[in-house]
C-alpha positions as a Markdown table, in Angstrom:
| # | Residue | x | y | z |
|---|---|---|---|---|
| 1 | Met | 8.1 | -51.8 | 15.5 |
| 2 | Ala | 8.9 | -55.5 | 15.9 |
| 3 | Val | 10.7 | -56.8 | 18.9 |
| 4 | Leu | 12.5 | -60.1 | 18.4 |
| 5 | Gly | 10.3 | -61.0 | 15.5 |
| 6 | Gln | 7.1 | -60.2 | 17.4 |
| 7 | Arg | 4.7 | -57.4 | 17.1 |
| 8 | His | 5.0 | -54.6 | 19.6 |
| 9 | Pro | 2.1 | -54.2 | 22.0 |
| 10 | Leu | 1.6 | -50.6 | 20.8 |
| 11 | Asp | 0.9 | -52.0 | 17.3 |
| 12 | Gln | -1.9 | -54.1 | 18.7 |
| 13 | Val | -3.3 | -51.1 | 20.5 |
| 14 | Val | -3.3 | -49.0 | 17.3 |
| 15 | Glu | -4.9 | -51.8 | 15.4 |
| 16 | Ala | -7.6 | -52.3 | 18.1 |
| 17 | Leu | -8.3 | -48.6 | 18.1 |
| 18 | Ser | -8.7 | -48.6 | 14.3 |
| 19 | Val | -11.2 | -51.5 | 14.5 |
| 20 | Ala | -13.2 | -49.8 | 17.2 |
| 21 | Leu | -13.3 | -46.6 | 15.3 |
| 22 | Asp | -14.6 | -48.4 | 12.2 |
| 23 | Glu | -17.4 | -49.9 | 14.3 |
| 24 | Gly | -18.2 | -46.5 | 15.7 |
| 25 | His | -18.5 | -44.9 | 12.3 |
| 26 | Ala | -20.7 | -47.8 | 11.1 |
| 27 | Ala | -23.0 | -47.6 | 14.1 |
| 28 | Ser | -26.4 | -46.0 | 13.5 |
| 29 | Leu | -27.4 | -43.1 | 15.7 |
| 30 | Ile | -31.1 | -43.9 | 15.5 |
| 31 | Gly | -32.5 | -44.2 | 19.0 |
| 32 | Leu | -29.7 | -42.2 | 20.6 |
| 33 | Glu | -31.7 | -39.9 | 22.9 |
| 34 | Gln | -30.8 | -36.4 | 24.1 |
| 35 | Ala | -29.2 | -37.5 | 27.4 |
| 36 | Ala | -27.4 | -40.4 | 25.8 |
| 37 | Thr | -26.0 | -38.1 | 23.1 |
| 38 | Ala | -24.6 | -35.7 | 25.7 |
| 39 | Asp | -23.1 | -38.5 | 27.7 |
| 40 | Ala | -21.5 | -40.0 | 24.5 |
| 41 | Leu | -19.9 | -36.7 | 23.6 |
| 42 | Arg | -18.4 | -36.3 | 27.0 |
| 43 | Arg | -16.9 | -39.7 | 26.9 |
| 44 | Leu | -15.6 | -39.1 | 23.4 |
| 45 | Ala | -13.9 | -35.9 | 24.7 |
| 46 | Gln | -12.2 | -38.0 | 27.5 |
| 47 | Val | -11.1 | -40.6 | 25.0 |
| 48 | Thr | -9.7 | -37.9 | 22.7 |
| 49 | Ser | -7.6 | -36.5 | 25.6 |
| 50 | Arg | -6.3 | -40.0 | 26.5 |
| 51 | Leu | -5.4 | -40.5 | 22.8 |
| 52 | Asp | -3.6 | -37.1 | 22.8 |
| 53 | Ala | -1.6 | -38.2 | 25.9 |
| 54 | Leu | -0.6 | -41.5 | 24.2 |
| 55 | Arg | 0.5 | -39.6 | 21.0 |
| 56 | Ala | 2.6 | -37.2 | 23.2 |
| 57 | Thr | 4.2 | -40.2 | 24.9 |
| 58 | Val | 5.2 | -41.7 | 21.5 |
| 59 | Leu | 6.4 | -38.3 | 20.2 |
| 60 | Arg | 8.7 | -37.9 | 23.2 |
| 61 | His | 10.1 | -41.4 | 22.5 |
| 62 | Ala | 10.5 | -40.5 | 18.8 |
| 63 | Glu | 12.6 | -37.5 | 19.9 |
| 64 | Glu | 14.8 | -39.9 | 22.0 |
| 65 | Val | 15.4 | -42.3 | 19.1 |
| 66 | Arg | 15.8 | -39.5 | 16.6 |
| 67 | Val | 13.1 | -40.6 | 14.3 |
| 68 | Glu | 13.9 | -37.7 | 12.0 |
| 69 | Glu | 16.9 | -39.6 | 10.7 |
| 70 | Val | 14.6 | -42.0 | 8.8 |
| 71 | Asp | 14.1 | -39.5 | 6.0 |
| 72 | Gly | 16.8 | -36.9 | 6.7 |
| 73 | Ala | 14.6 | -34.3 | 8.5 |
| 74 | Thr | 16.4 | -31.8 | 10.7 |
| 75 | Thr | 14.2 | -32.1 | 13.8 |
| 76 | Thr | 11.5 | -34.3 | 15.2 |
| 77 | Ala | 8.9 | -31.5 | 14.8 |
| 78 | Thr | 9.9 | -31.1 | 11.1 |
| 79 | Trp | 9.5 | -34.8 | 10.5 |
| 80 | Trp | 6.2 | -34.9 | 12.4 |
| 81 | Ala | 4.8 | -32.0 | 10.3 |
| 82 | Arg | 5.6 | -33.9 | 7.1 |
| 83 | Ala | 4.4 | -37.3 | 8.3 |
| 84 | Ala | 1.1 | -36.1 | 9.7 |
| 85 | Arg | 0.6 | -33.3 | 7.1 |
| 86 | Leu | 0.5 | -30.6 | 9.9 |
| 87 | Ser | 1.7 | -27.1 | 9.8 |
| 88 | Arg | 5.0 | -26.6 | 11.4 |
| 89 | Val | 3.5 | -24.4 | 14.1 |
| 90 | Ser | 1.1 | -27.2 | 15.1 |
| 91 | Ala | 3.8 | -29.8 | 14.9 |
| 92 | His | 6.2 | -27.8 | 17.1 |
| 93 | Arg | 3.4 | -27.2 | 19.7 |
| 94 | Glu | 2.7 | -31.0 | 19.9 |
| 95 | Val | 6.4 | -31.8 | 20.3 |
| 96 | Glu | 6.8 | -29.1 | 23.0 |
| 97 | Leu | 3.8 | -30.4 | 24.9 |
| 98 | Ala | 5.3 | -33.9 | 24.7 |
| 99 | Ala | 8.5 | -32.6 | 26.3 |
| 100 | Ala | 6.6 | -30.7 | 29.0 |
| 101 | Leu | 4.6 | -33.8 | 29.9 |
| 102 | Gly | 7.9 | -35.5 | 30.5 |
| 103 | Arg | 8.8 | -32.8 | 33.1 |
| 104 | Tyr | 5.4 | -32.7 | 34.8 |
| 105 | Ala | 4.3 | -36.2 | 35.7 |
| 106 | Ala | 1.0 | -35.2 | 37.4 |
| 107 | Leu | -0.1 | -33.2 | 34.3 |
| 108 | Ala | 0.8 | -36.2 | 32.1 |
| 109 | Asp | -1.3 | -38.5 | 34.3 |
| 110 | Ala | -4.2 | -36.1 | 34.2 |
| 111 | Leu | -4.2 | -35.9 | 30.4 |
| 112 | Ala | -3.9 | -39.7 | 30.2 |
| 113 | Ala | -6.9 | -40.1 | 32.5 |
| 114 | Gly | -9.0 | -37.6 | 30.5 |
| 115 | Arg | -9.2 | -35.1 | 33.4 |
| 116 | Val | -7.7 | -32.3 | 31.3 |
| 117 | Asn | -7.8 | -31.8 | 27.5 |
| 118 | Val | -4.9 | -31.0 | 25.3 |
| 119 | Glu | -5.7 | -27.2 | 25.2 |
| 120 | Gln | -5.7 | -27.1 | 29.0 |
| 121 | Ala | -2.5 | -29.1 | 29.2 |
| 122 | His | -0.8 | -26.5 | 26.9 |
| 123 | Val | -1.8 | -23.7 | 29.2 |
| 124 | Ile | -0.8 | -25.5 | 32.4 |
| 125 | Ala | 2.6 | -26.5 | 31.0 |
| 126 | Arg | 3.2 | -22.9 | 29.9 |
| 127 | Ala | 2.3 | -21.5 | 33.3 |
| 128 | Leu | 4.6 | -24.0 | 35.1 |
| 129 | Asp | 7.5 | -23.2 | 32.7 |
| 130 | Asp | 7.1 | -19.5 | 33.3 |
| 131 | Leu | 7.1 | -20.2 | 37.0 |
| 132 | Val | 10.4 | -22.1 | 36.8 |
| 133 | Thr | 12.2 | -19.7 | 34.4 |
| 134 | Asp | 10.8 | -16.3 | 35.5 |
| 135 | Gly | 9.9 | -17.0 | 39.1 |
| 136 | Pro | 12.0 | -16.3 | 42.1 |
| 137 | Asp | 15.6 | -17.7 | 42.0 |
| 138 | Asp | 15.2 | -19.5 | 45.3 |
| 139 | Leu | 11.8 | -21.1 | 44.5 |
| 140 | Asp | 11.4 | -24.5 | 46.1 |
| 141 | Pro | 10.6 | -27.3 | 43.6 |
| 142 | Ser | 7.8 | -28.4 | 45.9 |
| 143 | Val | 6.0 | -25.1 | 45.3 |
| 144 | Val | 6.0 | -25.9 | 41.5 |
| 145 | Glu | 4.5 | -29.3 | 42.3 |
| 146 | Gln | 1.8 | -27.7 | 44.4 |
| 147 | Ala | 1.1 | -25.2 | 41.6 |
| 148 | Glu | 0.8 | -28.1 | 39.2 |
| 149 | Lys | -1.7 | -30.0 | 41.3 |
| 150 | His | -3.7 | -26.8 | 42.0 |
| 151 | Leu | -4.1 | -26.0 | 38.3 |
| 152 | Ile | -5.1 | -29.6 | 37.5 |
| 153 | Val | -7.9 | -29.3 | 40.1 |
| 154 | Cys | -8.9 | -25.9 | 38.5 |
| 155 | Ala | -9.1 | -27.6 | 35.1 |
| 156 | Asp | -12.2 | -29.5 | 36.3 |
| 157 | Thr | -14.1 | -26.2 | 36.4 |
| 158 | Phe | -12.3 | -23.7 | 34.1 |
| 159 | Asp | -11.4 | -23.7 | 30.4 |
| 160 | Ala | -8.0 | -23.0 | 28.9 |
| 161 | Arg | -8.6 | -19.2 | 28.6 |
| 162 | Gln | -9.5 | -18.9 | 32.3 |
| 163 | Leu | -6.7 | -21.3 | 33.3 |
| 164 | Lys | -4.3 | -18.9 | 31.6 |
| 165 | Val | -5.3 | -16.1 | 34.0 |
| 166 | Leu | -5.2 | -18.4 | 37.0 |
| 167 | Gly | -1.8 | -19.6 | 36.0 |
| 168 | Arg | -0.4 | -16.1 | 36.2 |
| 169 | His | -1.6 | -15.8 | 39.9 |
| 170 | Val | -1.0 | -19.4 | 41.0 |
| 171 | Leu | 2.1 | -18.6 | 43.0 |
| 172 | Ala | 0.1 | -16.2 | 45.1 |
| 173 | Val | -2.3 | -19.1 | 46.0 |
| 174 | Val | 0.2 | -21.9 | 46.8 |
| 175 | Ala | 2.9 | -19.6 | 48.4 |
| 176 | Arg | 1.3 | -16.3 | 49.3 |
| 177 | Glu | 4.3 | -14.5 | 50.8 |
| 178 | Val | 6.5 | -15.3 | 47.8 |
| 179 | Gly | 3.6 | -14.9 | 45.3 |
| 180 | Glu | 2.7 | -11.4 | 46.1 |
| 181 | Ala | 6.2 | -10.1 | 45.7 |
| 182 | Tyr | 6.6 | -12.1 | 42.4 |
| 183 | Glu | 3.2 | -10.9 | 41.1 |
| 184 | Ala | 4.1 | -7.2 | 41.9 |
| 185 | Lys | 7.4 | -7.6 | 40.0 |
| 186 | Leu | 5.6 | -9.3 | 37.1 |
| 187 | Leu | 3.0 | -6.5 | 36.8 |
| 188 | Asp | 5.7 | -3.8 | 37.0 |
| 189 | Asp | 7.7 | -5.5 | 34.2 |
| 190 | Glu | 4.5 | -5.8 | 32.0 |
| 191 | Glu | 3.6 | -2.2 | 32.4 |
| 192 | Arg | 7.1 | -1.0 | 31.7 |
| 193 | Arg | 7.2 | -3.1 | 28.5 |
| 194 | Ala | 3.8 | -1.9 | 27.5 |
| 195 | Ala | 4.7 | 1.7 | 28.0 |
| 196 | Gly | 7.9 | 1.2 | 25.9 |
| 197 | Arg | 5.9 | -0.5 | 23.1 |
| 198 | Thr | 3.1 | 2.0 | 22.8 |
| 199 | Arg | 2.6 | 3.0 | 19.2 |
| 200 | Leu | 0.2 | 4.8 | 17.0 |
| 201 | Thr | 0.6 | 5.2 | 13.2 |
| 202 | Met | -1.8 | 7.0 | 10.8 |
| 203 | Ser | -1.7 | 7.6 | 7.1 |
| 204 | Gly | -4.1 | 8.9 | 4.6 |
| 205 | Asp | -4.9 | 7.1 | 1.4 |
| 206 | Gly | -5.8 | 10.1 | -0.6 |
| 207 | His | -9.4 | 9.0 | -1.1 |
| 208 | Gly | -11.1 | 10.4 | 2.0 |
| 209 | Met | -9.9 | 7.8 | 4.5 |
| 210 | Val | -7.1 | 7.6 | 7.1 |
| 211 | His | -5.8 | 4.2 | 8.1 |
| 212 | Gly | -3.9 | 3.5 | 11.3 |
| 213 | Arg | -2.7 | 0.9 | 13.8 |
| 214 | Phe | -2.1 | 1.3 | 17.5 |
| 215 | Ser | -0.7 | -0.6 | 20.5 |
| 216 | Val | -1.5 | 0.8 | 23.9 |
| 217 | Pro | -1.2 | -0.6 | 27.5 |
| 218 | Glu | -4.0 | -2.8 | 28.7 |
| 219 | Leu | -5.5 | -0.1 | 31.0 |
| 220 | His | -5.9 | 2.4 | 28.2 |
| 221 | Gly | -7.3 | -0.3 | 25.9 |
| 222 | Ala | -10.0 | -1.1 | 28.5 |
| 223 | Met | -10.8 | 2.7 | 28.8 |
| 224 | Leu | -11.2 | 3.0 | 25.0 |
| 225 | Ala | -13.3 | -0.2 | 24.9 |
| 226 | Lys | -15.6 | 1.2 | 27.6 |
| 227 | Ala | -16.0 | 4.5 | 25.8 |
| 228 | Leu | -16.8 | 2.9 | 22.5 |
| 229 | Gln | -19.2 | 0.5 | 24.2 |
| 230 | Ala | -21.0 | 3.5 | 25.8 |
| 231 | Leu | -21.3 | 5.4 | 22.5 |
| 232 | Thr | -22.4 | 2.3 | 20.6 |
| 233 | Trp | -25.0 | 0.9 | 23.0 |
| 234 | Ala | -26.5 | 4.2 | 24.1 |
| 235 | Arg | -28.6 | 4.3 | 20.9 |
| 236 | Gln | -30.0 | 0.8 | 20.7 |
| 237 | Glu | -30.0 | -2.5 | 22.5 |
| 238 | Pro | -26.7 | -4.4 | 22.1 |
| 239 | Ala | -28.5 | -7.3 | 20.4 |
| 240 | Gln | -30.1 | -5.0 | 17.9 |
| 241 | Ile | -26.7 | -3.4 | 17.0 |
| 242 | Arg | -25.1 | -6.8 | 16.4 |
| 243 | Gln | -27.9 | -7.8 | 14.1 |
| 244 | Val | -27.8 | -4.5 | 12.0 |
| 245 | Arg | -24.1 | -3.7 | 11.9 |
| 246 | Ser | -20.9 | -5.6 | 12.3 |
| 247 | Thr | -18.7 | -4.9 | 15.4 |
| 248 | Pro | -15.8 | -3.3 | 13.5 |
| 249 | Arg | -18.1 | -0.9 | 11.8 |
| 250 | Ser | -20.0 | 0.1 | 14.9 |
| 251 | Asn | -16.7 | 0.5 | 16.8 |
| 252 | Gly | -15.4 | 2.7 | 14.0 |
| 253 | Glu | -18.5 | 4.9 | 14.0 |
| 254 | Ala | -18.3 | 5.2 | 17.8 |
| 255 | Phe | -14.6 | 6.1 | 17.6 |
| 256 | Thr | -15.3 | 9.0 | 15.2 |
| 257 | Glu | -18.1 | 10.2 | 17.4 |
| 258 | Leu | -15.7 | 10.0 | 20.4 |
| 259 | Leu | -13.2 | 12.3 | 18.6 |
| 260 | Glu | -15.9 | 14.8 | 17.7 |
| 261 | Arg | -17.0 | 14.8 | 21.4 |
| 262 | Ile | -13.6 | 15.8 | 22.7 |
| 263 | Ser | -13.6 | 19.4 | 23.8 |
| 264 | Glu | -10.6 | 21.7 | 23.3 |
| 265 | Lys | -10.9 | 22.6 | 27.0 |
| 266 | Asp | -9.7 | 19.1 | 27.9 |
| 267 | Leu | -6.5 | 19.4 | 25.8 |
| 268 | Pro | -3.4 | 21.6 | 26.2 |
| 269 | Thr | -2.9 | 24.7 | 24.0 |
| 270 | Val | -0.4 | 24.8 | 21.2 |
| 271 | Gly | 1.0 | 28.2 | 20.2 |
| 272 | Gly | -1.6 | 29.9 | 22.3 |
| 273 | Val | -4.5 | 28.1 | 20.6 |
| 274 | Gly | -6.4 | 25.1 | 21.7 |
| 275 | Ala | -6.1 | 21.8 | 19.9 |
| 276 | Thr | -8.8 | 22.7 | 17.4 |
| 277 | Val | -9.5 | 21.7 | 13.8 |
| 278 | Val | -10.6 | 24.8 | 12.0 |
| 279 | Val | -13.3 | 24.3 | 9.3 |
| 280 | Thr | -13.6 | 27.3 | 6.9 |
| 281 | Met | -16.4 | 27.7 | 4.4 |
| 282 | Thr | -18.2 | 30.6 | 2.7 |
| 283 | Leu | -21.5 | 31.9 | 4.0 |
| 284 | Glu | -23.2 | 30.5 | 0.9 |
| 285 | Thr | -22.0 | 27.0 | 1.7 |
| 286 | Leu | -23.1 | 27.3 | 5.3 |
| 287 | Met | -26.6 | 28.4 | 4.2 |
| 288 | Gly | -27.0 | 25.4 | 1.9 |
| 289 | Gly | -24.5 | 25.7 | -1.0 |
| 290 | Leu | -22.6 | 22.8 | -2.5 |
| 291 | Ala | -19.0 | 24.2 | -2.3 |
| 292 | His | -16.7 | 22.2 | -0.1 |
| 293 | Ala | -15.2 | 23.4 | 3.2 |
| 294 | Ser | -11.5 | 23.5 | 4.0 |
| 295 | Leu | -9.6 | 22.3 | 7.0 |
| 296 | Asp | -6.7 | 24.1 | 8.5 |
| 297 | Thr | -4.6 | 20.9 | 7.9 |
| 298 | Gly | -5.1 | 21.1 | 4.1 |
| 299 | Glu | -7.9 | 18.6 | 3.6 |
| 300 | Val | -11.4 | 19.3 | 2.3 |
| 301 | Ile | -14.7 | 18.0 | 3.5 |
| 302 | Ser | -18.2 | 18.1 | 1.9 |
| 303 | Ala | -20.6 | 20.9 | 2.5 |
| 304 | Gly | -23.0 | 18.5 | 4.3 |
| 305 | Thr | -20.4 | 17.4 | 6.7 |
| 306 | Ala | -19.3 | 21.0 | 7.4 |
| 307 | Arg | -22.9 | 22.0 | 8.1 |
| 308 | Arg | -23.3 | 19.0 | 10.5 |
| 309 | Leu | -20.2 | 20.1 | 12.4 |
| 310 | Ala | -21.5 | 23.7 | 12.5 |
| 311 | Cys | -24.6 | 22.4 | 14.3 |
| 312 | Glu | -22.5 | 21.7 | 17.4 |
| 313 | Ala | -19.3 | 23.6 | 16.9 |
| 314 | Gly | -18.5 | 27.2 | 17.8 |
| 315 | Val | -19.1 | 29.4 | 14.8 |
| 316 | Ile | -17.0 | 32.6 | 14.3 |
| 317 | Pro | -18.1 | 34.9 | 11.4 |
| 318 | Ile | -15.1 | 36.5 | 9.6 |
| 319 | Val | -15.4 | 39.2 | 7.0 |
| 320 | Leu | -12.7 | 39.1 | 4.3 |
| 321 | Gly | -11.7 | 41.9 | 1.9 |
| 322 | Gly | -11.1 | 41.6 | -1.8 |
| 323 | Arg | -7.6 | 40.0 | -1.3 |
| 324 | Ser | -8.7 | 37.7 | 1.5 |
| 325 | Glu | -7.8 | 40.4 | 4.1 |
| 326 | Val | -9.4 | 39.8 | 7.4 |
| 327 | Leu | -11.6 | 42.9 | 8.0 |
| 328 | Asp | -13.7 | 41.7 | 11.0 |
| 329 | Val | -13.7 | 38.7 | 13.3 |
| 330 | Gly | -16.8 | 37.9 | 15.2 |
| 331 | Arg | -17.3 | 35.8 | 18.4 |
| 332 | Arg | -17.9 | 32.1 | 18.7 |
| 333 | Arg | -21.5 | 31.3 | 19.9 |
| 334 | Arg | -22.9 | 28.0 | 21.0 |
| 335 | Leu | -26.3 | 27.3 | 19.5 |
| 336 | His | -28.1 | 25.9 | 22.5 |
| 337 | Thr | -27.2 | 26.4 | 26.2 |
| 338 | Lys | -28.0 | 24.1 | 29.0 |
| 339 | Pro | -31.1 | 26.0 | 30.1 |
| 340 | Gln | -32.3 | 26.1 | 26.5 |
| 341 | Arg | -31.7 | 22.3 | 26.2 |
| 342 | Leu | -34.0 | 21.9 | 29.3 |
| 343 | Ala | -36.7 | 24.2 | 28.0 |
| 344 | Ile | -37.0 | 22.8 | 24.5 |
| 345 | Pro | -38.0 | 19.3 | 25.7 |
| 346 | Gln | -40.6 | 20.9 | 27.9 |
| 347 | Arg | -42.1 | 22.4 | 24.8 |
| 348 | Asp | -41.8 | 19.5 | 22.4 |
| 349 | Gly | -42.2 | 16.6 | 24.7 |
| 350 | Thr | -40.8 | 14.1 | 22.2 |
| 351 | Cys | -38.8 | 14.1 | 19.0 |
| 352 | Thr | -40.3 | 16.6 | 16.5 |
| 353 | Ala | -39.5 | 14.5 | 13.4 |
| 354 | Pro | -42.7 | 13.2 | 11.8 |
| 355 | Gly | -43.7 | 9.7 | 13.1 |
| 356 | Cys | -41.0 | 9.6 | 15.8 |
| 357 | Asp | -41.9 | 9.6 | 19.5 |
| 358 | Ala | -38.5 | 9.2 | 21.0 |
| 359 | Pro | -38.1 | 10.7 | 24.5 |
| 360 | Pro | -36.0 | 13.8 | 25.1 |
| 361 | Ser | -33.2 | 11.7 | 26.7 |
| 362 | Arg | -32.5 | 10.1 | 23.3 |
| 363 | Cys | -32.7 | 13.3 | 21.3 |
| 364 | Gln | -30.4 | 16.1 | 20.2 |
| 365 | Val | -31.4 | 19.7 | 19.7 |
| 366 | His | -31.3 | 20.8 | 16.0 |
| 367 | His | -32.8 | 23.5 | 13.9 |
| 368 | Val | -36.1 | 22.7 | 12.3 |
| 369 | Ile | -36.5 | 25.9 | 10.3 |
| 370 | Pro | -34.2 | 25.8 | 7.3 |
| 371 | Gly | -32.4 | 28.9 | 6.0 |
| 372 | Pro | -33.0 | 30.7 | 2.8 |
| 373 | Gly | -33.4 | 28.5 | -0.3 |
| 374 | Val | -34.5 | 25.4 | 1.7 |
| 375 | Asp | -38.0 | 24.1 | 2.2 |
| 376 | Arg | -39.3 | 25.2 | 5.6 |
| 377 | Arg | -40.6 | 22.9 | 8.2 |
| 378 | Pro | -44.0 | 23.6 | 9.8 |
| 379 | Ser | -42.9 | 23.1 | 13.4 |
| 380 | Gly | -41.0 | 25.2 | 16.0 |
| 381 | Thr | -37.7 | 26.9 | 15.4 |
| 382 | Ala | -35.5 | 24.7 | 17.4 |
| 383 | Gly | -36.5 | 21.1 | 18.1 |
| 384 | Ser | -35.4 | 17.7 | 19.2 |
| 385 | Ser | -34.4 | 14.8 | 16.9 |
| 386 | Ala | -33.9 | 11.3 | 18.0 |
| 387 | Thr | -30.3 | 10.0 | 18.1 |
| 388 | Gly | -29.8 | 7.1 | 15.8 |
| 389 | Thr | -33.4 | 7.0 | 14.5 |
| 390 | Thr | -34.0 | 10.4 | 12.8 |
| 391 | Arg | -31.6 | 12.5 | 10.7 |
| 392 | Trp | -32.4 | 15.9 | 9.3 |
| 393 | Pro | -31.6 | 16.6 | 5.6 |
| 394 | Thr | -28.0 | 17.4 | 4.7 |
| 395 | Thr | -28.9 | 21.0 | 4.2 |
| 396 | Pro | -30.1 | 22.3 | 7.6 |
| 397 | Ser | -30.5 | 25.9 | 8.4 |
| 398 | Ala | -27.6 | 28.1 | 9.2 |
| 399 | Pro | -26.8 | 28.4 | 12.9 |
| 400 | Ala | -28.2 | 31.5 | 14.5 |
| 401 | Gly | -25.7 | 34.3 | 14.6 |
| 402 | Cys | -23.9 | 33.4 | 11.3 |
| 403 | Gly | -25.6 | 36.2 | 9.5 |
| 404 | Pro | -25.6 | 39.9 | 10.2 |
| 405 | Arg | -29.1 | 40.0 | 11.8 |
| 406 | Pro | -30.0 | 39.8 | 15.5 |
| 407 | Arg | -30.8 | 36.4 | 17.0 |
| 408 | Val | -32.2 | 34.7 | 20.1 |
| 409 | Ala | -29.7 | 32.1 | 21.5 |
| 410 | Ala | -32.0 | 29.1 | 21.5 |
| 411 | Leu | -33.8 | 29.9 | 18.2 |
| 412 | Ala | -33.0 | 30.0 | 14.5 |
| 413 | Pro | -33.1 | 33.2 | 12.5 |
| 414 | His | -36.6 | 34.9 | 12.6 |
| 415 | Ala | -37.6 | 32.6 | 15.4 |
| 416 | Ser | -38.8 | 35.3 | 17.7 |
| 417 | Arg | -41.3 | 36.4 | 15.1 |
| 418 | Arg | -42.8 | 32.9 | 14.4 |
| 419 | Arg | -45.6 | 31.3 | 16.3 |
| 420 | Leu | -44.6 | 28.1 | 18.1 |
| 421 | Ala | -46.3 | 25.0 | 16.7 |
| 422 | Arg | -46.7 | 23.6 | 20.2 |
| 423 | Pro | -47.8 | 25.2 | 23.5 |
| 424 | Val | -45.0 | 26.2 | 25.7 |
| 425 | Asp | -44.7 | 27.8 | 29.2 |
| 426 | Asp | -43.7 | 31.5 | 28.4 |
| 427 | Arg | -41.9 | 31.8 | 31.7 |
| 428 | Ala | -39.8 | 28.8 | 31.1 |
| 429 | Leu | -38.9 | 29.9 | 27.5 |
| 430 | Arg | -38.1 | 33.5 | 28.6 |
| 431 | Ala | -35.9 | 32.1 | 31.4 |
| 432 | Ala | -34.1 | 29.8 | 29.0 |
| 433 | Thr | -33.5 | 32.2 | 26.1 |
| 434 | Arg | -31.5 | 35.4 | 26.3 |
| 435 | Pro | -31.1 | 37.8 | 23.4 |
| 436 | Cys | -27.5 | 38.2 | 22.1 |
| 437 | Arg | -26.0 | 41.4 | 20.8 |
| 438 | Ala | -25.8 | 41.6 | 17.0 |
| 439 | Arg | -22.5 | 42.6 | 15.5 |
| 440 | Gly | -22.5 | 45.3 | 12.8 |
| 441 | Ala | -21.3 | 44.5 | 9.3 |
| 442 | Ala | -17.9 | 45.6 | 8.3 |
| 443 | Arg | -17.7 | 48.8 | 6.3 |
| 444 | Ala | -16.6 | 47.4 | 2.9 |
| 445 | Pro | -16.8 | 43.6 | 2.9 |
| 446 | Ser | -16.6 | 41.7 | -0.4 |
| 447 | Arg | -17.5 | 38.3 | 0.9 |
| 448 | Arg | -18.1 | 36.6 | 4.3 |
| 449 | Ser | -16.9 | 33.3 | 5.6 |
| 450 | Ala | -17.8 | 31.3 | 8.6 |
| 451 | Thr | -15.1 | 29.4 | 10.5 |
| 452 | Gly | -16.2 | 26.6 | 12.7 |
| 453 | Arg | -13.9 | 25.4 | 15.4 |
| 454 | Arg | -14.0 | 21.8 | 16.6 |
């Protein structure tokens, strides 16, 4: 870098910077108080921005003199990546910023003065480039200069991420009439591209899991995020959830719950039948057995999962003959109606699980009297369990109406004959529970299965 046998001034600057940095590293931080530390960090950030501006200026000059020819590199960015031991992506970003600072003088001056940092400079340069290439064809160059100055002023308050959003709408600020039409066209193009690139892929791994990827428009992504957030944070405080579970896991659990909450009434019918996953199991499995249940799609699920689904799904008893011939098909019955859901909290007051006092608003109604072959609970027939805090055993009682005996809609089998463990207003209970007709058994059944529709 010698000029006529003398050292170039830039050599002296680099040497002075190196000496100053050596002194800074050797300096002791003892006695540097809190306010002084904060001020020193702010000034170091400004010095870093000024140094980045100087490096960008030299990189732009290196591209002009074709410094890559020194060692046979193909481009300046390739040479810079090798010389500075940077990744090619980072080297290309620095060379692109150097070229952009040559086009936008005000941005280059702001970076050299330390008003903006290199991350903000990248965003502003990209916004200005998009304005020139994708903006209106008859855009006045003075409008671009106004947009550049406006974004530099905004950099005093906003970080790079916020500047990226402001850069998309900068034309509507500096030239409102032109900007509104341009922004409308920009949004239409984005929505059209998003609709064309919408994708969803799913594949099972054969070990009980289904993996998938999806790409959806921004609107639908926001809708899904809000739904998952509501399901995740409804159980606990957000800070507690982050401490206990990671965000991907909590989002996955909320997504599965969202799928289970979708009603077939909200979906179109296919072949005369709603979009329903049919879970088929024997009566023995429903009453507490270990045999798996089958899905109409060919997969199998555990008995515990099938019984959990049966607690909220519509259950249809089907009597099969010796060769799996359908002899009788019952009706689907919901376990607890809305009046029953209002009456049970009036009786129980809080969650009926031992040691839990969650209010009814955080509870779900489940059976607390198990079926045959399961230890019985000493409380009422249908009770409340706290969501997210209490879980019943994996072998709950069979939903009322699955067997051939009469039932009361809000209560488990034999509920009308049991004494309630807690006092209850008889009028409220009678108003909330209505006896249902019992279906007679088929004439010659060989086995019985219960089909739950989700």
